[in-house]
DOZA-494809 format. One record per residue: residue in three letters; x, y, z of N, C-alpha, C in turn. Coordinates in pm, whole numbers, plus 50000, padded with zeros to 5 digits. Each point is the difference from the previous one (the first is absolute). Layout:
REM residues N
alaXYZXYZXYZ/...
***
This chain:
REM residues 308
unk884517026838685501265002249925500384984749965/unk500454996949883500574987849957501495000250029/unk500374991750075501534996350028500654994549885/unk501245007049963500784995149898500564986950011/unk500414996650107500604985950030498884988249973/unk498875003050031498954990549981499634999249839/unk500005012049946499854999849860500824990649917/unk501345000550052501054993749940499794985150016/unk499344995350118499634986150029498904995749901/unk498895009049985498994998749914500494996849840/unk501095007549962500365000249862500674986049981/unk500824995050107500714988249993498944988649992/unk499015000450092498874990549997499494997049859/unk499815012549940499474999249861500874993449901/unk501305000650023501034993249909499974986650058/unk500084996750108500154986650042498914989250005/unk498865005850036498674993149996499574992150132/unk500875001450099499824993350130500555006450104/unk499554998850132500545005350118501344994050024/unk500134985749984501344993450039501055005649898/unk499734999949868501005004949916500345014750026/unk499085008350031500435013650023500905001150120/unk499684992550113500814998450111501394995949974/unk500014990349919501304992649972500965011049918/unk499365006449909500705010349918500605011150076/unk499255004750094500275012650087500654997650132/unk500184987150033500574995150132499135004050116/unk498664997549979499055001750125499514985950020/unk499164999350117499314987550018498755002149921/unk499254989149988498645002149925499135006650086/unk500074998750137499105005150089500105015649993/unk501365002449998500175015749999499445006349867/unk500224994149887499455004749877498505000550013/unk499354990150061498575000350009499475011750081/unk500655001550103499655011050102500175012349942/unk501045002549926500165012949928499075004349891/unk499574990149915499055000649893498625002250084/unk499734993050113498805003850061499885015350037/unk501225004850051500035013450041499805009549888/unk500544995849884499775008549864498464998949973/unk499444990550011498424999549984499345009950072/unk500484999550138499325009850077500205014649970/unk501175002349964500415014449955499185002949864/unk499884990149903499285003749881498584998950028/unk499544993850096498454999050037499304992149898/unk500624991349913499324990749920500884987149995/unk499284989049982500704987149990500824999449882/unk501334996150021501064999349898500254986249961/unk499784990250099500394985749982498614992250024/unk499864989949902498924990150026500554987750057/unk499844998550131500644989050080499204987850000/unk500624987049986499364989050037500964992050104/unk499584988750044500764992050104501484997349943/unk500165000049864501164994349956500685011349897/unk499355008749978500765009549889499235013350009/unk500745010049945499425014149982500415004249868/unk499025009249947500145006449873499615014149987/unk500475008249930499615013650004498365000349958/unk499315010350063498775005049928500095009749903/unk498955004449936500445010549896500455011950049/unk499605004150130500585013050060501454997250033/unk500354987750050501404996450013500935000449888/unk499474994649883500735001849876500255015249950/unk499035007450033500135013449949501005008150089/unk499824997050137500935006250079501514993949986/unk500184986749963501154994449966500765008749900/unk499155001849885500605007449890500415013350058/unk499215006550065500265013550036501215001650092/unk500274987650076500894998650092501445000349930/unk500044993949879501294999849913500405015949966/unk498935007749952500105012749972500595008250115/unk499474997750117500195008250120501524997050037/unk500334987650006501344994750041500955007149908/unk499804999849871500985006749917500035014150015/unk498885006950025500105014450044500795003950109/unk499794990650109500825002750120501464998249990/unk500374989249911501414997349967500555012649919/unk499205004649912500415012049914500235012350101/unk499155003050081500125009650098501324999050076/unk500264988550057501174996450074501235001649915/unk499724995949884501445001849916500185015649957/unk499115009049987500115011149979500605009550110/unk499494994550133500635006350126501474996349999/unk500144986449982501444995550009500975005949898/unk499325003949880500995004149904500555015250025/unk499055007550072500315013550042501334999950098/unk500204988050069501114998850090501214998449910/unk499944993449885501144997349906501104992950052/unk499794992750118500934990950056499574986450035/unk500734990449954499474985450020500004997750144/unk498754996650044499874997350150499074988450009/unk500214994850107498964988750044500354985849937/unk499074990849988500194985449981499434998149852/unk500864992449932499694996149865500194985049996/unk498804992349960499954985150016500064995649843/unk500994992949960500194995049860499984985150018/unk499174993049926499824986049981500714995549868/unk500684988449993500524996249870499984984649986/unk500134994949885500134985449966501474998050042/unk500284987250044501294996650070501235005249919/unk500024995249882501295003049920500185014549990/unk499065009149983500085014850006500475002950132/unk499324996250104500715004450136501374998150031/unk500474985949952501404997950018500945008549900/unk499345004549879500955006149910499985014950034/unk499075006050031499955014050013500285004350141/unk499714992450103500315002950136501365008450038/unk501004995549951501365006350053500055015249940/unk499555002849872500035012049957498845009050063/unk499044994650030498745007550064500475005650144/unk500684990550067500515003250138501055012050005/unk500824997649888501105009949989499415015449957/unk499044998249917499555014049941499175005350109/unk499004993750054499085006250091500485001250144/unk501134995750020500715004250126500625013850006/unk499885007349880500255014650014498805008050041/unk498814993150039498825008250043499754994750145/unk500535006550091499914996350144498454999550053/unk499305008349936498525002150057499164987849927/unk500544992449923499204990449929500304986250055/unk498984992250031499804985650039499804991549891/unk500834990549959499784993249873499754984450044/unk498994994549969499774987450026499674992249863/unk500774988549979499934991749884499554986850049/unk498864994349928499464987350036499894991649871/unk500294987050013499634991749883498564995150002/unk499544997649866498634996249992499934989749906/unk498794992549999499654988749903499635007349869/unk500224991949886499675006049869498355002749996/unk499645011249948498655004349978499555006450108/unk500745002850133499405006550104500395016650002/unk500985002049926500635015150006498885009549970/unk499394997949879499095010649956498745001950100/unk499544988250043498964999950103500485009050128/unk501114996050045500615007250124500035014149984/unk500435004949885500225014849971498505005250001/unk499074993149932498545005249977499325001150142/unk500224990950087499245001050130500805006950092/unk501105006449983500735008650087500874992350091/unk500274987849990500864992150094501405005649972/unk500475002849868501285004249985499955012549912/unk501175006849995500015012449912500484996549851/unk500794991149987500594995949870500264986049999/unk499674993849880500294984849965500884999049888/unk500964991350017500644995749878499464987849948/unk499644999149883499244989849955500734994449874/unk499744986749960500414996149851498864995449934/unk499985003049875498874995449910500554992849878/unk499384987849983500544992449897498974999349884/unk498785008150036499034999449885499925011349909/unk500585012350058499995012249925498605006850011/unk499224994650096498755006650012499545007250128/unk500904995750115499725005450116499635015950026/unk500825009249929499685013250013498635003849935/unk499724993649898498695002749927498874994650084/unk500104989950071498964993650054499865004750155/unk500725011550048500095002350135499055013150007/unk499605003250136499185011850018500715012849961/unk499315010749958500425011949955500575008150101/unk499804997150136500445006550112501654998050028/unk500474989449925501374994950015500815005049880/unk501405002150038500915004749889501154990349993/unk500294994649874500964992549975501325005549950/unk501174996850052501425006149950500754987849959/unk500254998849871500724990349936501465000150043/unk500494989150059501565000250048501014991249909/unk499574988949949500914994649919499174988049936/unk500594993949881499684987749951500924987750050/unk499454988550039500754991650062499924988049917/unk501074995549914499804987749920500334986950071/unk499414989049961500224986450030501314996149948/unk500894995150105501364994549964500204985750043/unk500924994049927500264985250041501015000950109/unk499944990850100501004999550107500354985750013/unk501204996549985500664986850023501165000650104/unk500364987750055501145000150077501225004049920/unk501015006650066501245003049928500824990049954/unk499604986350033500554986849953499404995349889/unk498775006349967499254993249904500575003049858/unk499864990649890500475002149864499485013849940/unk498785002550029499365011849951500565014050065/unk500884998050106500555011450054501065007949920/unk500414992049893501155005249900499375009949913/unk500375012150009499225010949931500324998749841/unk500884993149967500314997449863498884988749940/unk499454992150096499114989549945498595006949975/unk499394996949898498695005649966498904994050088/unk499165007650044498794995750088499014994349907/unk499824987150022498834992849926499104993850111/unk498855004850006499084996950116499654984149959/unk500144994749882499454986349967500974991650064/unk501255003450015500964990950070499804998950149/unk499125010950052499785000150143498864994750057/unk499164995549903498604995050038500064989350116/unk500944991549994500024988550085500835002150140/unk500515013749995500725003050135499075000850123/unk500534999150128499165003650100499715014550028/unk498785003549955499655014850001499445003550151/unk500315010450038499435003550127499125013149971/unk498935001650086499185010949974499135002550130/unk499195011750002499115003150099498844989449995/unk499135001550087498844991450007499015003149886/unk499164991349948498935003049887499315011050054/unk499595009449900499195011550010500865013050026/unk501304997550036500775013050016500465004649869/unk500155013849981500205006949866501344994149952/unk501054999150081501194995949948499924984549952/unk499364991550070499754987049954499244998849861/unk499045008249974499325001449880500665003549895/unk501245009150038500905005749894500924987849935/unk500454992850120500894987449974499274991049900/unk498734997050056499084989749895499845005849859/unk499845013550000499805005849856501264998549925/unk501115001750065501384999349933500074985249949/unk499624990350070500474985449971498984994849908/unk498705007349986499174996849904500525003649874/unk500825008949978500585002649870500814990649940/unk500404989850077500764988649948499184986950031/unk498805001950011499224987150014499804995150134/unk500255010350099499864996250154500974991450045/unk500094999050131500954991650064499424990050100/unk500784990450053499344991950103499505006950123/unk499214995350071499475007850127501205003950080/unk499835012950037501045005850088500264991350132/unk501014994850022500334991750118500155008350129/unk500315012649984500355006950125499085013150005/unk499225002750108499295011450019500315005650119/unk500425014249989500475006950126499305012850005/unk499645005050100499385013550033501275009350013/unk499975010849915501145009250005501044998149882/unk500165010849927501174997549898501184999150045/unk500355008650116501355000250061500204985050058/unk499124992250055500214985950034500314991849874/unk499385002249893500254992249865501335002149966/unk500575013750017501405003649937500934993650083/unk499774999150133501024994550094500144984249973/unk498914994149950500074984949972500714998849861/unk499765008649916500564998749862501685000850024/unk500375010150094501325001250024500714988150057/unk499204991150058500514987950065499914987749909/unk499795002949861499934990549900498824989950007/unk498825004750055498864991050013499175001049884/unk500005010649921499045000449876500385013249934/unk499065002449904500115013049924498685006950003/unk499895012349970498775008050006500105011849899/unk498725006849984500155013649940499195008950079/unk500525011150027499525011050089500195013049945/unk499115009250051500265014349964501365003850038/unk500655009249917501415002850034500075008250130/unk498965006950040500225007050125500144991950120/unk499594987849997500334990650102501494997550030/unk500755003049899501564997050020500595013750048/unk499335008850039500615015550031500904996850127/unk499494990050085500874998550138501214992549973/unk500254995149880501344992849973499584987049921/unk501014996149921499734986149925501054992150027/unk500664998650128501124992150020499554984549973/unk500904991849932499744986949989499024997449886/unk499475008249914499194996949896500495008449872/unk499504996349886500235006949881498665004449940/unk499945012749948498885005749959500084999749838/unk498914996649929500135000249856498805006949955/unk500225007649894498875006849930499164988049914/unk498675000749996499254990249937499865005249846/unk500374992949899499765004849872498585002149958/unk499645010249949498695001649937498834999650116/unk500285001950120499354999350113499325014450032/unk498695002149989499485013250034499325000850128/unk499974988550082499265000250128500865009450100/unk499115007850062500575010050088498875006450083/unk500475004750114498915006950080500405015550007/unk498955007250026500155016150010500015002450137/unk500825007950058500045003450139499405014750015/unk499095001350104499495013350011500135004150154/unk499915012350025499645005150140498605007349976/unk499084994750099498745005050005499645007250122/unk499385010649982499475009050114498665006649983/unk499365004850093498845006449969500165014949950/unk499415003449893500185012849943500085011150097/unk499134999950099499975011050116501225000150064/unk500814989250002501144999050096501395005749941/unk499895001849865501165003349922500475013250056/unk499195008150038500545014850049500485000050126/unk499824990150086500654999350125501624998949995/unk500585011350058501664997449983500604987350029/unk499454993050106500504987750042499734990549897/unk498904998749924499684989649898501035004449885/unk499795013549956500795003449893501484996350000/unk500645003650115501384995550017500484985749991/unk498984993450058500084984750011499824994749849/unk499115006249916499764995749863501405002049922/unk500515011750035501275004149911501094989650048/unk500004994950135501134991150033499654987149937/unk498864996349985499624986949945500345000149844/unk499825011849934500285000049852501584999049989/unk500695007550074501394998849989500624986350044/unk499484992850088500324986050038499784991649894/unk498765000149925499734992649897500805001049871/unk500485013849987500875002449889501384995850022/unk500555001550127501394996550020500294986750030/unk499024991750032500364985750038500514992649861/unk501084992550049500714993749890499584986949979/unk499544997049867499544988049966501144990049978/unk499774987550014501204990949980500604999649871/unk501304996749975500495000349878499644987749916/unk499425000049895499314990049917500904994949902/unk500134986150005500744993349875499004999649884/unk500744999049895499255001049868498834990449982/
***
């Protein structure tokens, strides 16, 4: 009999390509992963991995079983969801991962709404960009809140995942409240801001790419003199008069004291915000009630007041 927990390890190995990466993704030691995969081979009675001194890769039988493992795991989750749905009461633990600004913006409403369900344990974690979909797919979390600047993520993701659109989050200009451009009566002209001290996330971050695309519309700007990890850190520095920035409006949901927020004329740069879960999980009462709470939080969060 093949053990489901070991099948999950095999499926993760097929996605990751190495024992070390599989162990890191699931929180095990490489030795534990290797031992469990060896035990699965004994259960299957065929070699599943072709091992060398420095690496391991799936055999043909291993690839076939890994593909079946994905189907088996989905069926197991569907069965669990059906049993849970019969109870019709949100119970147990729901783990949600979110990009940082969504975690900060939605957490108060989620805590208040889900507090009405005493049998539910709600866990909210922050994650790095790009990790949310993978974490849902491999079962690390039940729901991920993700941002998509490309408009392609839902179409490029596995069919076993379901995406729920929450809101569109436009890029806005943020300046210190002592800055001349803080005056809502003054038109925003990016050309006038090219030589300002811009602050942005490190290269490669989606929000940094959005800022660069924005400035490209006016011929580019001098190299960004300040790079900081985290949009909330950047906003705190703008409030202290150190520079200016452009961020998604949701980053200001926690408050905009000390800064002025301006709409950027003719700017279409924005990200789409989604909740992602496994299709089989949607029927679980605990997941369903959490999705409803997330949707309400996304709908009700107040965007900053935008000057013209």
